N, C-alpha and C positions, 0 to 999 in steps of 0.2 A: 466130188460127189455133193458136196453143200450148196457149191455155187449152182449147179445144174437142178438141184432139188428146189432152191430157195429163190433163185435170182428174179424169177418173173413177180413172185408173189411180193419180194421186197421192192424191185422197182415200182410195181403198181402203188404200193403205199408211199414210196417216197413221191412219186408222180402226183399222188393226190395232196399231198401236202406241200409239194413245192411249186405245182401248178406248172413247170416247163421240164421239157426232156433232158437238157442238160444239166440243169440241177439234179433231176431225179437221178440220171446216172452218176453225178458226182457222190450224192447221198447213198447209194447203193454199193458203190465202190468202197466209200467210207465204213457202211455197215458191214461189208463181209471182211475189212482190215480189222475193225474191232472184234468180230468172231475168231478169226484167226487169231490175234494178240491174245485174245482172252480163252482161248478154247481150253487152257490148263483149269481156268476157274470154273468150268462148267461142272454142276453137281449132278452126278450120274441118278441120284434121287428123284430128279425133275425130268421133265419131258423136255427132249432137246428143241422140240417144236416150239414149246412155250418159251424155252430159252431164246431161241433165234429170234422170236416174234418180240419180246421185251426188247432185246436190244435194239430192233428195228424201229418199234414203238418210240422208244426215249430219245434215240438219235433223232427221228424225224421231229419228234417237238421239240428237241434242242435246237434244230436248224429252223423250225417254225418261229420261236421265240427270238432268236439272233437276227431274223430276216422279215419279219411280220411286216413292216411297211412297205419295204420293197415289193414283195410279194403282191400286196393289193394292188400297187400301180402296174405290176408287168402285164404283158400281153400273154395270153395263155394259150397253149397250143395243145391239141388233140391229135392222137394218131388215127385218123380214119379213112378206111383205105377199102370203102365198099363199093364194089363196082355196080350194082343194082341202083344206086341213086342217081339221080341225075344232078349236075353241079348245083343246082339251087337247092334241092335237098340236101346235098351235104354241105352245104353253106348255112343252111338252117340248123342242121344238126350241130354242126361245129359252133355256131352261136349258143345254142342250147347249153352244149357241154361247157362253154367257156363259161357261161352265165352261172352254171351250177359249179364250177370251180370256182368262180369270183366270191358267190356266196358262200360257200364253204370255207374260204379263208378268213370269212369274218366270226366264224364261230370259234369258242374256245379248242384248244386242242384236244380236251378229253371227249366233247361233244363230236367234234369233226372225225376222231377216230373212231367211235362207235358207229357213227353213219358210213363212214369209208368200207369198216368191216362188215357190218350188216347188210347196206345196200349197195354197196358198189362191189365188194369181193364175196358176198353172198356167203359168211359164216353164220351159224346158228347161233342164236342168244347162247345157248349153252356152251358152245366151242368159245365164243368171246369170254365168257366170264371165266371158263379153265384157262386160258391164255393168259387171260389179264391179271389173274388171280382176284377176282372181284366178285362179291355176291351176285347172283342170277338178276336179283330185283334192282340191284343198281345198276346193271346192264340195261334192262327193260327202261328203267326212269331215264337214264342218259339219252338212249335213242329216242323216247319219245320227246324229252326235252327239246334234243337237237333238231328233230323234224319240226317242232313247233316254231322254234327260233329260225330254221331255215324258212319254212312258209311265211313267216311275218317277214323276213328280209325279201321275199319275193313279192309277198303284197305292199310293202313299202315302196318298192320300184316301181309300182303299177299308179301311184299317187301323182 
């Protein structure tokens, strides 16, 4: 039940941190093993969703820190199978997504996590604050700071 409920969400978070499907699959599997091995440490006073998200976030950040240099050089892949697009549209979309992932990889893990949760996974500010156990104002400022840094990365690319 846990895998069915959380696999897509955890995989997407892992994909946004890792930048490729193979690593994202490995990270997702590692996270589920951590959940399974530590289920006895779950505190029932806390939201299970928050507990799973915290384990996922921490594992993704650890992966990022260990693989930061390699990730910046990797070819990024995105799963886009939308039949309405022409091959040219699909290529442009893939390039745009790859560029976004590449720029996200240059952000600090905390800022990247905030942008992924808010702008890609569409979590509310309040949901992010609750799940990460940080103040709402901190969430808003980190998202703003992340967006500003991301915009600067895109602007500096144009020079």
